[in-house]
N, C-alpha and C positions, 0 to 999 in steps of 0.2 A: 476598352483599354482601365488598365489597374491605375490606380493613385498611389498606392504602397511599397516601397523599396525597402530590401533587408539585407542589412551589410553587418558581416560577422567579423567583429572585431577581435581578432584573436592575437594575443598577445608573439605566439610562436612565427608570425608575420608581418610583426610590425619593425621598425624604424629604429627603436629604440629598445631592444632586447636587453643590453647591459646598463638598463635605467634603476631607477627606484622601483621598487617588486609591486607598490602597491599601484602602478599607473601607470600606462605602457599608448602609443602612437598607431596607429594605423590610418596608411596613406594612401591615397582612392589612385586610382589610374588617371580617374578625369575628375575634371571641375563639376561640383554638385550645389544647383542651384533650389535654396530651401525658399521659396517665397513665403512672406509675413502671411500667417495658421497653420502653419506645416506644424503635426504632429509626433512629438517624438516618443516613445515610449522602449521597455523593452521588453523583448518577444522572448527572450531565454539566459540566463548567465548562469556561468560555471566558473565558478571560482576555485582556480588550485589550492587546497589547503590540504597538506596529504598528513591523515592520522585525524583527520577532525572528523570521528564517532564517536559514540557513546563513550568510550575505551579511553579518552585522549585529554588532557590536560594542556592548555596553550599558553604561555606564557606571552607576557604581551612589551614585558621590559624585559634588561637582563636584572636580575636578581642578586645580589650581592648581602650577605650576612656574616659578622662576625659573633662566633659561637664562642665565650669563656669558661672554663673548665677544669678540673683540680682532679688529680689521683687519690686512692684512697687502698687501705685497706683493712682488715676490720678484725677486730681483739679476739681470733681464733689464731690456734698454734703455730700456725703456716710451715707446713711440714715439710721438710726438702729428704730426699733419700741419701742413705748411707752404705758402706759396702759389706756391710756385716752384721747380723744379727748377734748380739753380743746378750742383750739380759732386757727382760719387758719395759723395764725406765726405757730403752731405748733400741729400740726394734730395728728394721731394717728404715725406718722413718723416725727423722726426730723435728721436732719443733724447734722454727728458729726463732719466733719472732721474743724480742727482748727487752725488759721493762723490769729495773732494782723493784727486787718486793717494797722498800721502802714505798718509795716514788708508787708503785702500782696502786698500794693504798687509795688514792688521790680517785682511786673511779668509784670509789664510796662515797655517802654523802658528807659531807663539808659540818653539817652543823654538831657543835662539841656533845660529847654527851654530860648533861647540868649534873648528873648524880655522881660524878667523878669517877665513874670507872668507864676505863679508853673500851668501849662498845667497838666504836668502828675499826679499832686496830685486831681486834679478837674476829670480828668476823673477817676482813680484812687479808689475818691471818691463816683462815681457812680455805681461803680460795690461794695464797701464795703459797703456802709451805705444804696444801695436802692435808689429810685427816685421817687414811684409811689406814692401816698394818697391812703388811702384805702375809698378812696370815684368817685362817675362817673367823668366823662371828663367836666360837666356842672359847675363843686363845683368852685370855687376860694380860690386858695391856699391863703394865708396870707403872706407880706416877713417874712423872718423869722423867719416863726413857721408852721408848718400844722395842719389845723386843725383834729381830730377825730374825726371818725365814727361808727354810735353804729347802730348796729345789734340785735335787739331783746332786752336784758340783757345784752350782751356782748360789751364793750366799748375795741374798738382795738385802737391801738394807731399807728400815722402814721409810715412805714416804711423808712421812708428817708428825709431828710430837703434837701434842695437846696444847691445841691453839697458842703457839708458840710462848709458852713458859717453859721457867726453866728445866734443864735436864738436857741429854741427849739429842743434840739435834742434825739430826744423819735425815735433813730432808733433800728434798729436788732440790728446793730453792736455798739452800747455803752449800750444796755440792753444785750446783748448777749457774749461782748466782743471776736465778731467773724465777717466774712465779712457775709455777705447777701446773703448766698451761696441758701438760700430757694428761695427768688426769682429772680432771671434767670438762679442760677448754676454758673458754671465758665468754664476756658477754655479751659476742658479735656486736659491738659500737661500733659504727663508722669511724674512724680517724684519718682525717684525711693528712697529706701529703705538706711537710713544710721542708724548707730548708734552715739547717744553723750556719751562720755567716759572722765574722767577727767585729765585736763593734767595743770600739774601746773605750769607751764610755758608762758601758754596761756592765753593773757587775757579774765579775768570773773573765767581762769580757767578747762574752756572745748572745746575741737575741734570735729569735725564731721570724722565720718568713714566709707567708704561705704562697703556695709554687701554684701560679694561674697561669695557663697557657692556654694559647686562639687560635681557632680555625678557622677561615673563611669560606663559608659555604656559596657557592658560585651554582647558577641557574640560565644560564642565556637563553634568551628572547627564543621559544619555535613552541611548539607542538609533540609533546612526549607521548610517548605512553604512559597510564598511568606507573605497569610495573618497570618502563622504561627509566621514570623521573625517582622511582624509588631508589632503583641500584644505584642510580647517579649521585645521588647523597649519599647512599650508604658508602659508595667506592672513595669518598671527597672522606670520611670518617673516616677511615681504615686505611687510609693512604693506599688505598691502590688506584684512583686518580688525580695527580699532581696537574695544577692550574698553571699553565707555562704565558706570562700578560704578554713576553714579544710576542707571540701569534696569537692573543687571546681564543685557544684550545685546549684543550684537556689533554695531558701526556698519559700512558700507561706508565704504572712507577715502576721497571724495570731492573732490575738488580744491578744491571750497571749503573745506570743514572743515580740507585746508592750510593753505588760505589764512587762515584764522580762526586757527589752532593755530598759525603758524610765522609771524607779523609780524612779531614782533619779532626773530626768529630774523637773517636775514640778508633782503636785498631781491634778491637775484641767483638767490635757489635756493628766494626764499619760493615759494611754487604751484604749484613745480616737484614731478614725481615720481622727484625725486633724496631727498627728505627718508622714506628710509625704514630698518626695523632692520638691514637687511643692503646699506644704503649710505649712503654720508657723503662728506664734500670735506673735501679737503686745502688748502691752503695752498701753492701755490708763490712761491718765489722768484725771485729777478730771475734774470734768465740768469749777469749779473756775481758770482753768489754765490760765495765761493768757501769752502767748509766749513771749510778747514785756517785761516783768518785772519780771519774778517768771525766779528762775535758775532752769534746769531740774534736776529733783529729778535722782538719780543715787545711794540712796538705797531702798532695796524693806521693805516691810510691817514688817518682823522680824529685820531688821538690816545689812542687808549682801550689800553687792559691788554687784550694776547691772549695767544694759544698757539700755539705752533711746530707741526706736527710734521714728524715723521720718524721714519723707517725704519730699527730696531736688526736689527744681523747675531744669530744664535740664539744660536748661545755666548754672547756679553753680555747678550743679553737675560734668560735663564736665570738668570744666575749673577746680575742684579738683581730678577725678581722673586722668585727662590727665596729672596731676602734677606730681602724684603720678607711673606713668607709663612713665611719659620722662627724667623726673628731681631727685627725691629722695624714696624710699621708706614710708619714714616717714620727714614727714616737723620739722624743727629743730631751723631756722631764726628766728627774729621776723618777717620781714614778711609774709613767710611763714607760723609760725604761724597765720599769720593773716589771710592768705587763707581758715584755716580752724577751726578759732574761733567761739565759737557763743556769739557773742557778744552779741545782742541782749536782747539776754535773760541771762544778766548778772544783775540786778537791773537798766539798765539804765533806765532813764527818758521815758516815752512813747511820753512825749512831743516833736512833730516836731521840735519845733521852738528850743530845744533844742541839735538838732543835727547837722549834720553836712549837708551843704544847698546838694542837690541833685546833684551839679556840683564839688562836692569836692572827689577828689580820695579815700578819709576814710570813701566816705559814706555809706559800708557796708549793703546794701542791701543782703540780702540773704534771701527771701521767704522758709518758709521752713512750713512744714504740718505735724499735729499730731492729732493722732485720739481721743478723747474725751470721757468720759463717757458718754452713753444719760441720767443721770439725777442726779441730783447736789448731795453734799451730807454734803453742809453747810453750814454758810452763807452768807451775801453779802460783808464779810470783803474785796473778791476781788476787788470791786468793778463792781460786776456786780447783776443784780440780779436773785435770787435762785426763781428754777422754783419752780410753787405752786404744780406741781405732785408727788414731792419726794416720797410722806407720801403712795403712791400706792403701790401695793402689787408686781405690773407685772413688777421685774429685771434680765436683762440679766445677770447681774455678782455677783449680788450681795453686797449692799451698803458697807457694810464695805470695802470691796475690799479685808481679809485674808482668810487666809484658805485656803478651797478647791476650796474660788471663789473667783478667783482674775478676775482682770480688765484685760482681756487681751480680742481681736479680732485677728479674722483669714484674712491672706493676702496670696495672690495667687490666683489658676483656679483650677477650679474643669470643664472645660473644655476640658482640653487638649486629642486628640489622635492623632495617631502615625497607620496611614492604610493603606491600598492600593487601591487607589481610581478607579473604577475599569471602573465609564464613562470617568476618563479624561485620563487613562491608564499609572497612576506612582504613586508611595507614597506621600502622603500628611502630612503635619505636620498643625496641627489645635489647637483653643483653646490655646495660649501659655496667650489667654487675656481671662477676665471674663466678660461673658455678662451678661447683665442687663436680671432680670426675673419682668415681672410685677407684683405689688405686688397684693394684693386681691381685694384691696379700693383703690382708686385717694386721694390727697388731701382733698376733699368737698365730702370726705364718698361714693363717687358713688363705688358700685359695676362694680368692671373688667370686663368686659367679657373678656379678654385673660389673666385672672390671670393665675401665675404659668408660660405662655410660656417667651420662648426667643426673647426680643423685641429688638427694636436701638429707640431709641426718636428721633424722629424729631424735631428741635427744633429754635424757634424762639422769640427772644427778645421781652422786652417791648420798644414800638416804641421810646418811650425817653427816653430810660436808657441811652444813651450819651449826650443827652439835647440838643436833635431835638424839646423837645415838649415844652409847657409851663409852664412846673414844676420850677422855678427856673434859674439862668445861662443858657446863650446858647452856648458854644463854638463860638471863632471867625470863620468865612474862614479865615480872612487874621493871623490866630496866625501862628508860624513855624510848629505848626502839621498839622493845617486847617480841611479839612474837608475829606482830603483824609485817615490820622489816621482816624478819626472818621470809617471812612466806615471799616478802616483795627480794631479796634476794637469791634466792632458790629461782624462783619465776623467769628473773635473768640468765640468771644459768641453766636453764631449759630451757631456750629459746632455741627453737629447731635452727640449724645450721644450714644457710641459704645459700650464701657469698663468701669469699674470701677475699674479695678486692675489687676498684671497679673505679670509674669513673662516677663523679658529680657536676653535672651542669649549674655555672652558675649565674651564666646569663645566654638563653638563650638568642638573643636578638640585640647585640650590643650594639649592633648598626643605626639599625631604629633608637635605642633608648636614649642615647647623646644626643641622635638627632629629633628629634621631639621632644625629649626631655629637659631636662632643670641639671646638667652636668654640675653646676655648683651643689647640689646636692650630695654630689660622695666624692668623698675626698681623696678616695681611690679605687678611679674610672676598675681597676683590673677585679677586685671585689668589689662590685656595684652588681647586684640582681635587676632585671625590669622592673621589676614594680620601686628599686631604690631611687629612681631617675622622675617618679611622677608626685605632685602633690596630693592626689585624690588615687582611686582606683578607678575613677570613671576615664578620669584622662589618661590613665593608664593600658585600659583594654580599648580606648578607641587610638589607640597607637598601636595595639598589639592588633586588630585589626589590618593594618600595615604587609606583616608577619605572612614573608614565607610561609610560616609553621602554621599561623590561621587561613593562612589560603588551601591545605592541607586538610586542616576539619579540628586542628585542637584549639577550641577553646581557651581563652586568656588563664583560666582557673586551673585546666589540666595541668601543666607548666611549672607556672606560675605560685598558686596559692600553696601557702607555707604547708596548710592541711594535708600536702599530696607528696612533700616532700620525702616523708618516712617520717619515725621517732627513733633517738638512742637513749638505755639509762644507766645511769653510775647505780649501782648494784640496790643500795636503799634509800633511794631518791625518790621520795609522793609524786615530785611533778617531772614530767617529760620533756625533755632534750630534744628538741626540733633538729632536725638534717639542717644545714644552713643553705645547699642545693639539691636538685631535683637530680634521682638516681633511680635505678628499676630495683624489683627483684622478685624472687619465687613465688606463686598465687599457693599458698598455703590452706590445701584445706580438709574436710576431715573422711574422703572419702580410701583414706588410709587407714584408720579407725580399726578396723577388724582383722587386718593383715599383720601389723602389729600390736595388739594389743594383750598376747602374754608369749610373746614370741622367744621371751628370756629368762625362761622358767629352768633355774638351775637342776629340778627333778634330775636324780638315775636314778634306776633302781631294775631289778634282777628276776626277772618274771618264767617261771617253769610249767609251762603246761602238763599238764597229765601223761603224761608217760613219754614226754620230752625230755630232751633240752632246755637249759637253762638259756635264756635269752639279756642283753642286756637292751633296756631299753629308756631311752631321753628325749632330748628337745620336746617333749610336751607343750601341745599348744591351742589353745582354742578361739575358733575364729569367731568373736563377737564384739559386742559392744562396750568394751571395760578399757579401762586406760590404760596406758604404758606402763608397764612394774619398775619398781625402783630395781638395783642392787645392792643386797645391803652388805656385801663385804667386792674387796679389789678380784674385780674379775677375772680366776685365775684358778681351774680345777686341780691343779696339783702337779701338773705335767708342761711342759717346756719342748716342743716350742707352742702345739695347739692346746688350742682353750676347747673348752665345751661347745659342739655344735650349735649350741642355742646361743650363745656369745660370737658367734660366727659373723664377721665381717667388722667387729667395732675398732674405733680408732684411739679409745681411750684405754686408761687402768682404773680410773673411777666408772668414771661414766659411762650410760650406754647413748650409743651415738649411734641408730639404726638407721643403713641406707635406704631411700625408696626413690628408687628410678622415677624422673619428672622427663614428658614429654614437652615440654616446653616451659622453656628457659624464662617466661616471665616478662612483663615489658610492663604499654599501655596504647589500648587502642582510639584512634581522635574520633570523639564525641558524636562528629559530624562527619556528611560526605565531604570531600573536598568540590572544590568550584571549581569544575572545570574549565571555566572560559570569565572573563571578569567582565566581557561583554557578549549582549545574547545576539546581536543580529552586526551586520557591515554594512552601511550606506556608499552608494555609487551615483557616483555620475560624471560629469562628462563639458567637455567645453564646446558644444551645439548649442548646448543650454545657453540664453537669456542669461547673464550676470554673471558666468562662470567666473573664478576664480582662482590662478595656479597654489596660491602659497593660502590657505585656510585657516582660523584658529578657531580656539575653543570662543564661541557665540557669536563664530559670525553666519551670516546667511546662504546656506549653502541649495541653488538649485539640485535639485532631488529625483531622480529617475529610478532607483528600486533601493528598496531594503530588501536587504535578502540573510534572514532567520538563521543561524546555524546548525537550528535543529533540525535544517532541510536537509537533511545527509542518505545521499544517493548512493555514492560507495566510501570507501577510508581517501581517497583521492579529490574529490572535488565536492564542494554543496552548487547545487544546483535551484533556481529559482527562478517564478515567474514573479511578473509586475504588474497591476492596477494604475499604477502612477502614470500618466499622462501630461507630458509637456508641451505647450502650444508655444510658437514665437510670434513673438511681438514686431520682427520687423523682418525683412529681406536679408535673407547671409547665404554668401558661396562659400564650400567644405568643399577646401581637397586633400586635409586630414581630420581624422578624427581620435581626441586624447578621452583613455578612460582612466579614470579616477576613483580607489575604494579607499574611505577612511573607517576605522571604528568610530564611535557614538562621540566621542569627547575630541574627535580631527586629529588623533594623532595616528602612525601612520603602524599596518597590520604588516607583517610578513607574511610574506606570501611565496607559494611555490610558479615558476616562471610559464605556465600553461593554461592562464587562464583565457577565457574569451566569456564575452557578450553580444549578442545576438540582437542589432539595434532594431527596430522597426518606426519609418519613416514614412511616412501615411500625408501626402500634397493635396492643399485642398483643389475641390473645381475650378476651373474656368468659365467664370460665368459672364456673360455680356453686361457691358453697362446700359442695354437699352433693350425693350420690350421687343421696338418697332423692328421688322430684317432688315437684313443691309439693303443697299439700294438694287446689287447685282440680282439677289435673289427677288426681289418686288419686282424689276421688272419680268422675269419670269415667269413668276407669277401672273404677269398679267398678260402674257401672251399667252399660255395656257389656258386662261379665260378664253381671250377671243377667241382660240383655236375651237372650245368647246362649246362655243355659240355659235358656231357657222351652220 
């Protein structure tokens, strides 16, 4: 007779099915005596863990990680549509970014020109005022003034004078009180969002304050498919899923929920898909607003106190947030308030001669940008020319700007994704920046063949933008800035345009940083980056290993090293301005060189073949490895609205900006594969063993029945395993129920599904007689048989 018993301890047949998921008790119908020396082992174990395959990730404990971020725009035109094609200065789209010309000079180096010549002013004016007249290269400009060019019935004023010298200043800047972004664009510098607030002790009564947002990214413990986990994280960043603390679950962000939660926020945006973590709104100022002489309005249309969003150049943004991070959470002394004061927007005269000279320590040039309304709403009392198209019907925001038609615009990104890249084998963060989509028509009303597609604009500024032509004063090669600075300025202006706005992450793991780091090192936690909370990089990297992002494969350096933050440049600065936080960008490579090399050849010729009729030939292009060409003149072939086909798709009146379709918005891929599980195996035990304890903790001796490797995958629902471990009882035991328990290696409780089963093999010891002599009955029978044999 066999001494082996098999017992199927299946959780589906247990008496405590509603109990802990990691343990269950199987009740026997009759008592079972297990004598001393009984051997207990696991014949088979089937641990029910749905999704446990090579394509899943197990999160052993709930994860909550707070991410800090801000919004930004780039120093680009921020074109918005208008309702009528009026003239090339203002076609169906127009620039809405605003920075007064004098203030914009701060985008150039602050180093004084020791020779006494205001080289900075001259260079700045060539961007602010523009340089190219609307005439062809054969026209000779007169000193101190620019001739007008007439095309048909439209008379177009010149875009710029000779670098700001005296004379007829019929310039874009003077006419519309804004830098001439429509001619050559801007630098592409990242300009983070700030609020202007009232502060009675500050000069002018207003100060800048950084706008910092927070979002909690939650991943409840459990097993996730790789794609499923990426989608869960993405949906929280984009606002599709919203955590409900009351039920500890996620809810989809329905239209009704937004209407209920945001009813008190704003009736224009209420219920719309705009109120999301990575999308916000900013107030627009009237087209007549001038940041060099006007006080920023901090009262809304109904008389309520409000804030005005502005966008600070990266150099001064860093100065201010680093003060808040390292020195004090709020400015208090007069010098500190001067650092944050909105000085040039407080009625200070705009005449350069009345301000401090460039080399004065109190120069206070803080270039900041605002977004303007796309139409004018008043007269020319502010010194600017009223747009002629204000009376027409296409209006994005409502002329009065009150009630349901508030003048607001959207800032953020619609390109964000967090996903697992199967080609590059890693999680990827994409589209923290907002890429350009090519409009339906270019500046000259030519239909764009790539309308609505994601594009990068490869840009080449007008040849004479900084004085290397015959249009006015030429920068001297002997000046302190010299030609090397001229080349730097042009290089900044020629940067490919890859993004117009986006999100800058300040701290990917604020929860972990505040828990493990030294919070006293950061005076204002909102602006503290992960590394700022730690004394050494070694400490920071050790703490980073606890974060969700490290678990998903992102190394510390990828998301925290400033070398990966990207750079911004002032036009003639010799050093790079490292962005304060992390964002993404389109990867620009050399694959497009041949397609754009000579695309802008303006040659048009008439060719008459022998015996044939004359034909017009244009748009010549050689697909070679040659540089992208300059344009030598304002882009127009003498007819309106159509321009030469070779300039088709252009955004500017001076610079070339060729739209090139991109297939990938750009981002970063984790340098490592994700950690699928923090533990390689489960530990299995039972109360039938000696020294069993109900409550175990790390360091306790655990009577072990089996080690179940998680790599032993049979299907997506169960981990099947056998064991060679055999436990021997040291004393008799009577069993009427059997408890099975499963633990992680650190004695924490894993999350299991309800259908686990463990088949126990119990081998009872053989019953060996205590004496080798036969019992008396057998002895008597043997003697009787012996006597019979002997008869």
